[in-house]
VEXDREN-2710 file (C-alpha; in Angstrom, 1 decimal):
% VEXDREN-2710
k/r/px/py/pz
1/MET/28.4/8.8/-12.6
2/GLY/27.7/12.3/-11.1
3/ALA/27.5/13.9/-14.5
4/ILE/25.1/11.2/-15.8
5/MET/22.9/11.7/-12.6
6/LYS/22.8/15.5/-13.1
7/ARG/22.0/15.0/-16.8
8/GLU/19.2/12.5/-16.0
9/LEU/17.7/14.7/-13.3
10/GLY/17.9/17.8/-15.5
11/SER/16.3/16.0/-18.4
12/TYR/13.1/15.6/-16.4
13/PHE/12.8/19.3/-15.9
14/HIS/13.8/20.2/-19.5
15/SER/10.6/18.4/-20.5
16/ALA/7.2/18.2/-18.9
17/THR/7.9/14.9/-17.2
18/GLY/9.3/16.2/-14.0
19/TYR/6.6/18.8/-13.6
20/ILE/3.8/16.3/-14.3
21/VAL/5.2/13.8/-11.9
22/LEU/5.6/16.5/-9.1
23/GLY/2.1/17.9/-9.9
24/VAL/0.3/14.5/-9.8
25/PHE/2.1/13.4/-6.7
26/THR/1.4/16.6/-4.9
27/PHE/-2.2/16.7/-6.0
28/PHE/-3.1/13.2/-4.8
29/SER/-1.0/13.3/-1.6
30/GLY/-2.6/16.7/-0.8
31/MET/-6.1/15.4/-1.4
32/PHE/-5.5/12.4/0.8
33/PHE/-3.9/14.6/3.5
34/TYR/-6.9/16.9/3.4
35/PHE/-9.5/14.2/3.8
36/TYR/-7.7/11.8/6.2
37/CYS/-6.0/14.4/8.3
38/LEU/-7.5/17.9/8.1
39/TYR/-11.1/17.0/7.4
40/ALA/-11.1/14.0/9.7
41/ASP/-9.3/16.1/12.4
42/SER/-6.6/13.4/12.7
43/SER/-2.8/13.7/13.2
44/SER/-2.2/10.2/11.7
45/MET/-0.9/10.1/8.2
46/THR/-1.1/6.3/7.9
47/TYR/-4.0/6.4/5.4
48/VAL/-2.3/9.1/3.4
49/PHE/0.8/6.9/2.8
50/SER/-1.2/3.7/2.2
51/ASN/-3.4/5.4/-0.4
52/MET/-0.3/6.8/-2.1
53/LEU/1.0/3.3/-2.9
54/MET/-1.2/2.9/-6.0
55/ILE/-0.3/6.4/-7.2
56/VAL/3.4/5.6/-6.8
57/LEU/2.9/2.4/-8.8
58/PHE/1.7/4.5/-11.8
59/LEU/4.1/7.4/-11.4
60/VAL/7.4/5.4/-11.2
61/PRO/6.9/4.0/-14.7
62/ILE/6.5/7.6/-16.0
63/ILE/9.8/8.5/-14.3
64/THR/11.7/5.4/-15.6
65/MET/10.2/4.8/-19.0
66/LYS/12.7/7.2/-20.8
67/SER/15.8/6.1/-18.8
68/PHE/17.3/3.9/-21.5
69/SER/14.6/3.5/-24.1
70/GLU/14.9/7.1/-25.1
71/GLU/18.7/6.7/-25.4
72/LYS/18.2/3.7/-27.6
73/ARG/15.5/5.4/-29.8
74/GLN/17.7/8.4/-30.4
75/LYS/20.8/6.2/-30.9
76/THR/22.7/8.0/-28.2
77/ASP/23.1/4.8/-26.2
78/GLN/26.2/4.0/-28.1
79/ALA/27.8/7.2/-26.9
80/LEU/27.0/6.2/-23.4
81/LEU/28.4/2.7/-23.8
82/THR/31.7/4.1/-25.2
83/ALA/32.0/6.9/-22.6
84/PRO/34.9/6.7/-20.1
85/VAL/32.5/5.5/-17.4
86/SER/31.9/2.0/-16.3
87/LEU/28.6/0.3/-17.1
88/THR/27.8/0.3/-13.4
89/GLY/28.4/4.0/-13.2
90/ILE/26.1/4.6/-16.1
91/VAL/23.3/2.5/-14.6
92/MET/23.8/4.0/-11.2
93/GLY/23.8/7.6/-12.6
94/LYS/20.5/6.9/-14.3
95/PHE/19.1/5.3/-11.2
96/PHE/20.1/8.1/-8.8
97/GLY/18.7/10.8/-11.3
98/ALA/15.3/9.1/-11.3
99/PHE/15.5/8.4/-7.5
100/LEU/16.2/12.1/-6.7
101/LEU/13.1/13.2/-8.6
102/TYR/11.1/10.6/-6.6
103/ALA/12.7/11.8/-3.4
104/ILE/11.8/15.4/-4.2
105/CYS/8.2/14.3/-4.6
106/ASN/8.2/12.6/-1.2
107/SER/9.6/15.7/0.6
108/VAL/6.0/17.1/0.5
109/PHE/5.1/14.7/3.3
110/LEU/7.4/16.7/5.6
111/LEU/5.4/19.8/4.7
112/TYR/2.2/18.0/5.7
113/ALA/3.9/17.0/9.1
114/PHE/4.7/20.7/9.7
115/ILE/1.1/21.7/9.0
116/ILE/0.0/19.1/11.6
117/MET/2.4/20.8/14.0
118/LEU/0.2/23.9/13.8
119/PHE/-2.6/21.9/15.6
120/THR/-0.9/19.1/17.5
121/THR/2.3/17.2/17.9
122/PRO/2.8/14.8/15.1
123/ASP/4.3/11.3/15.6
124/TRP/7.7/12.1/14.0
125/ALA/8.9/8.5/14.5
126/VAL/6.1/7.1/12.4
127/ILE/6.2/9.8/9.8
128/LEU/10.0/9.7/9.2
129/CYS/10.0/5.9/9.3
130/THR/7.2/5.7/6.8
131/VAL/8.9/8.3/4.5
132/LEU/12.0/6.1/4.6
133/GLY/9.8/3.1/3.7
134/MET/8.4/5.0/0.8
135/LEU/11.9/5.9/-0.4
136/LEU/13.1/2.3/-0.1
137/MET/10.1/0.9/-1.9
138/GLY/10.4/3.6/-4.6
139/ALA/14.0/2.7/-5.1
140/ALA/13.1/-0.9/-5.7
141/LEU/10.3/0.1/-8.2
142/ILE/12.7/2.5/-10.0
143/ALA/15.3/-0.3/-10.3
144/ILE/12.6/-2.6/-11.9
145/GLY/11.5/0.2/-14.2
146/ILE/15.0/1.0/-15.3
147/PHE/15.6/-2.7/-16.1
148/ILE/12.5/-2.8/-18.2
149/SER/13.4/0.4/-20.0
150/ALA/16.8/-1.1/-20.8
151/MET/15.0/-3.9/-22.6
152/THR/13.2/-1.8/-25.2
153/GLU/13.5/1.4/-27.2
154/SER/9.8/2.3/-26.9
155/GLN/8.9/4.5/-24.0
156/VAL/5.3/3.4/-24.3
157/ILE/6.2/-0.3/-24.1
158/ALA/8.5/0.4/-21.1
159/ALA/5.8/2.3/-19.3
160/VAL/3.1/-0.3/-20.0
161/LEU/5.3/-3.2/-18.8
162/SER/6.4/-1.3/-15.7
163/ILE/2.8/-0.5/-14.8
164/GLY/2.0/-4.2/-15.4
165/ALA/4.8/-5.2/-13.1
166/GLY/3.6/-2.7/-10.5
167/LEU/0.0/-4.1/-10.6
168/LEU/1.4/-7.6/-10.3
169/ILE/3.3/-6.5/-7.2
170/TYR/0.2/-4.8/-5.8
171/MET/-1.8/-8.0/-6.4
172/ILE/0.7/-10.3/-4.6
173/ASP/-1.3/-10.1/-1.3
174/SER/-4.5/-11.1/-3.0
175/LEU/-2.8/-14.0/-4.9
176/ALA/-1.3/-15.2/-1.6
177/ASN/-4.8/-15.4/-0.1
178/LEU/-6.2/-17.3/-3.1
179/VAL/-3.4/-19.9/-3.3
180/GLY/-4.1/-23.0/-1.3
181/VAL/-0.6/-24.3/-1.1
182/ASP/1.2/-23.2/2.1
183/PHE/4.7/-22.9/0.8
184/ILE/3.7/-20.9/-2.2
185/THR/1.6/-18.6/0.1
186/ASN/4.7/-18.2/2.3
187/ILE/6.8/-17.3/-0.7
188/LEU/4.3/-14.7/-1.9
189/ASN/4.0/-13.2/1.6
190/ALA/7.8/-13.0/1.8
191/ILE/8.1/-11.0/-1.5
192/SER/5.0/-8.9/-0.9
193/PHE/5.9/-5.2/-1.1
194/ASN/2.9/-4.2/0.9
195/ARG/3.8/-6.6/3.8
196/ASN/7.4/-5.4/3.8
197/PHE/6.2/-1.8/3.7
198/SER/3.5/-2.1/6.4
199/ASN/6.0/-2.2/9.3
200/PHE/7.3/1.2/8.4
201/THR/3.8/2.7/8.7
202/TYR/3.8/1.7/12.3
203/GLY/7.1/3.4/13.0
204/VAL/8.9/0.0/13.1
205/LEU/12.3/0.1/11.4
206/ASP/12.8/-3.6/10.7
207/LEU/16.2/-4.7/9.3
208/ALA/14.5/-7.5/7.3
209/ASN/12.2/-5.1/5.5
210/THR/15.0/-2.7/4.7
211/VAL/17.2/-5.5/3.4
212/PHE/14.3/-6.8/1.2
213/PHE/13.9/-3.5/-0.7
214/LEU/17.6/-2.9/-0.9
215/SER/18.1/-6.4/-2.3
216/ILE/15.3/-6.0/-5.0
217/THR/17.0/-2.7/-5.9
218/ALA/20.5/-4.3/-6.2
219/VAL/19.3/-7.3/-8.1
220/PHE/17.5/-5.3/-10.9
221/LEU/20.4/-2.8/-11.1
222/PHE/22.7/-5.7/-11.5
223/LEU/20.5/-7.2/-14.2
224/THR/20.4/-3.9/-16.0
225/VAL/24.2/-3.7/-16.1
226/ARG/24.3/-7.3/-17.5
227/VAL/21.9/-6.3/-20.3
228/PHE/24.3/-3.5/-21.4
229/GLU/27.4/-5.7/-20.8
230/LYS/25.9/-8.3/-23.2
231/ARG/25.2/-5.5/-25.8
232/ARG/28.7/-4.1/-25.5
233/TRP/30.4/-7.5/-26.2
234/SER/27.9/-8.4/-28.9
END
């Protein structure tokens, strides 16, 4: 699994993908940090994080679109399937490679917190808790993207479907407000990424929110393993 993870992470920086993702993430987070913190003379990074949600929804598909679709297009997936590594190890290696790139992107928030320290004392509990929330939510989105990538050999299709899934996730709150049936509204509220993420932005580490994102991650990684298990036996 470790070798696959290193190979996956290295592949991002052997192409332009890793640099583009890092550049776009840093550009938008820096812009939001300037306007909501430096220009507004505020030590709160809440609006920085909340505005980054949409950016993350578009960047994660770029990270995950090549995970398995590129292997299938180049016919190297058969080598992976016959490697002396379990299917779970293969999927987890791909997942952690993508997740490490995403985590590197999020490390820029710690830099912003240290910049705030030059002027005032930042609320480290809120910042660290929100960064954790970003990582957990990103892990869930990456798992969904990897599952979609495993279903097709086209990177473009994988990216489009992942973006579509991300937009649907983003719209769940709006759909919950539009639906007039109480039990459906309750279900939509329960699976809302935004609602489960919001507690982190207040510095509240809720076990239910943490379990939600970890469960989404585990379910889609499990489904990805099943996809390749079915291919191996067919």
